[in-house]
matplotlib code that plots the C-alpha trace (Angstrom):
import matplotlib.pyplot as plt

x = [-3.6, -1.2, -4.5, -5.8, -2.4, -2.4, -5.9, -4.9, -1.7, -3.9, -6.3, -3.5, -2.4, -5.2, -5.2, -1.7, -0.1, 1.6, 1.3, 4.3, 5.3, 4.5, 5.5, 2.7, 2.4, 0.0, 1.3, 5.0, 7.5, 8.3, 6.0, 5.2, 1.9, 0.3, -1.6, -4.7, -6.7, -8.1, -5.8, -6.9, -4.3, -5.3, -3.5, -4.2, -2.5, -3.9, -6.8, -7.8, -8.1, -8.4, -8.6, -8.5, -8.8, -7.3, -6.2, -3.2, -1.0, 1.9, 3.4, 4.6, 7.1, 7.6, 8.2, 6.1, 6.8, 4.0, 4.4, 2.1, -1.2, 0.6, 2.3, 5.6, 6.8, 8.4, 7.5, 8.4, 6.0, 6.3, 3.2, 2.3, -0.7, -2.8, -3.9, -3.4, -4.7, -5.8, -7.0, -8.0, -8.1, -5.5, -4.0, -5.4, -8.5, -7.8, -4.4, -4.2, -2.0, -1.5, -0.2, 0.6, 1.4, 4.1, 5.7, 5.6, 7.9, 7.2, 9.2, 7.7, 6.8, 3.2, 1.9, -1.1, -3.2, -4.6, -8.6, -9.1, -6.6, -6.8, -7.6, -5.6, -6.2, -3.3, -1.8, 1.2, 3.5, 6.7, 8.4, 7.3, 8.9, 6.7, 7.7, 5.4, 5.2, 4.1, 2.9, 1.7, 0.4, -1.4, -2.4, -0.7, 2.7, 4.2, 4.4, 6.5, 6.7, 9.1, 9.4, 10.4, 10.5, 8.5, 9.2, 6.8, 5.1, 2.3, 0.1, -2.6, -4.7, -6.6, -7.4, -5.7, -7.0, -5.0, -5.7, -3.1, 0.0, -2.2, -3.5, -5.6, -5.9, -8.0, -6.2, -6.5, -3.5, -2.9, 0.3, 1.3, 4.1, 4.3, 4.8, 5.8, 7.7, 8.5, 8.9, 7.1, 4.7, 3.2, 4.4, 3.9, 1.3, 0.4, 0.1, -1.6, -3.1, -5.4, -5.9, -7.9, -6.4, -6.8, -3.6, -3.1, -0.2, 1.8, 3.5, 6.7]
y = [-12.6, -11.3, -10.6, -14.3, -15.9, -13.7, -14.9, -18.6, -18.1, -16.7, -19.3, -22.4, -21.0, -22.1, -25.6, -26.4, -29.2, -30.0, -27.6, -25.5, -25.6, -22.9, -21.5, -22.4, -18.6, -16.8, -13.9, -14.7, -15.4, -14.9, -14.3, -14.2, -13.2, -12.0, -8.4, -7.5, -4.3, -1.1, 2.0, 5.6, 8.3, 12.1, 14.8, 18.6, 21.9, 25.4, 24.6, 21.9, 18.3, 15.0, 11.3, 8.1, 4.4, 1.3, -2.3, -3.0, -6.2, -7.6, -9.2, -8.6, -10.3, -9.6, -10.6, -10.1, -10.8, -11.4, -9.7, -11.1, -9.9, -7.1, -7.5, -5.8, -6.6, -5.1, -5.6, -4.8, -4.8, -4.6, -3.6, -2.7, -0.3, -0.1, 3.6, 6.6, 9.8, 12.3, 15.7, 18.6, 22.4, 21.9, 25.3, 26.8, 26.0, 23.1, 21.8, 17.9, 16.5, 12.7, 10.8, 7.4, 5.1, 2.4, 0.2, 1.2, -0.2, 0.1, -0.6, -0.1, -1.6, -2.8, -2.7, -4.9, -6.1, -9.5, -9.4, -13.0, -16.3, -15.8, -12.2, -8.9, -5.4, -3.3, 0.0, 0.4, 3.2, 3.5, 4.9, 4.4, 5.0, 4.9, 5.4, 7.8, 9.2, 12.6, 13.8, 17.5, 19.7, 23.0, 22.7, 26.2, 24.7, 23.7, 20.3, 17.6, 14.2, 12.7, 9.8, 9.9, 8.3, 10.2, 9.4, 9.8, 8.5, 5.5, 5.0, 2.5, -0.2, -3.3, -6.7, -10.0, -13.4, -16.5, -20.3, -22.5, -21.1, -19.0, -15.6, -12.9, -9.4, -6.5, -3.2, 0.7, 2.5, 6.4, 7.5, 11.0, 11.9, 15.6, 18.7, 17.2, 19.8, 19.5, 22.8, 26.6, 24.9, 22.7, 23.9, 21.9, 18.9, 17.5, 13.7, 11.2, 7.8, 5.8, 2.1, -1.0, -4.2, -7.9, -9.8, -13.7, -15.6, -18.2, -17.8, -20.1]
z = [-15.5, -12.6, -10.3, -11.4, -10.6, -7.0, -5.9, -6.9, -4.8, -1.7, -2.1, -2.0, 1.4, 3.3, 1.6, 1.4, 3.0, 5.0, 7.5, 8.7, 12.3, 14.7, 17.8, 20.5, 21.4, 18.4, 16.5, 16.9, 14.3, 10.8, 8.4, 4.4, 2.6, -0.8, -0.9, -2.9, -2.6, -4.2, -4.3, -4.7, -5.8, -4.9, -6.5, -5.4, -6.3, -6.1, -4.2, -7.0, -6.6, -8.5, -7.8, -9.6, -8.3, -9.2, -8.2, -6.4, -5.6, -4.6, -1.3, 2.6, 4.6, 8.1, 11.8, 14.9, 18.7, 21.1, 24.3, 26.7, 24.7, 22.8, 19.6, 18.4, 14.7, 11.8, 8.1, 4.6, 1.7, -2.3, -4.5, -7.8, -8.7, -11.8, -10.9, -13.3, -12.2, -15.2, -14.1, -16.2, -15.9, -13.0, -13.4, -16.6, -18.4, -21.2, -19.6, -18.5, -16.0, -15.7, -12.8, -13.0, -10.1, -10.2, -7.8, -4.1, -1.4, 2.4, 5.4, 8.6, 12.1, 13.9, 17.3, 18.1, 20.7, 20.9, 21.4, 21.2, 20.9, 17.3, 16.8, 17.1, 16.1, 15.2, 14.2, 12.1, 10.4, 8.4, 5.3, 2.1, -1.6, -5.0, -8.2, -10.5, -13.9, -14.3, -17.9, -17.9, -21.4, -21.1, -24.4, -25.5, -26.3, -23.1, -22.1, -20.5, -18.8, -16.4, -14.0, -10.5, -7.0, -4.3, -0.5, 2.2, 5.3, 5.6, 8.9, 8.9, 10.9, 10.5, 11.8, 11.5, 12.2, 12.7, 12.3, 13.0, 10.7, 8.3, 8.7, 7.1, 7.7, 6.7, 6.6, 5.6, 5.0, 4.3, 2.5, 2.1, 0.0, 0.4, -2.0, -5.5, -7.3, -10.8, -12.6, -12.8, -15.3, -12.4, -8.9, -5.7, -6.6, -2.9, -3.7, -1.2, -1.5, 0.3, 0.4, 1.7, 1.2, 2.1, 2.9, 3.6, 4.3, 6.2, 9.6, 10.5]

ax = plt.figure().add_subplot(projection="3d")
ax.plot(x, y, z, "-o")
ax.set_aspect("equal")
plt.show()
């Protein structure tokens, strides 16, 4: 249901009237938009690894400035993820670790280059904070579950195309949360994620 509502909202961006006023310079000014894509979360410990995929959805807000074809900007993003990663035989035979991804907050900067009056290529980077829930059971009497927040960094890049005051982006990004230390049962879990997203929105 949430994904259907988001899809309708993104579609309405391109048919909504009346149009908002926009500066004559492309890729300049504040903007808001929706985010929809694929989220892949990876776990690795002791040379073993596992991954799982699911959808992500949320919103983005930011501000850009066009400096003669070079675009600089800042942005913030809120997304939710449907990924729940289960890995078995991680430390010992028969054990099971499940990492469920929750909300993800991002704040960072963009640097773009205008390749056409209505298109630009860009790179981005910044800070990300993700909520996760970890459950572990070694099936020999030791089990626990906990919720936590992971701090990390995100880098990525993409293509943005604009039309009047509307825009669409295709973007890939990678987030790394370093080593997640929980207890002596599950030491040093490396957590990272790959995401491919589509964004659509309005620039004011």
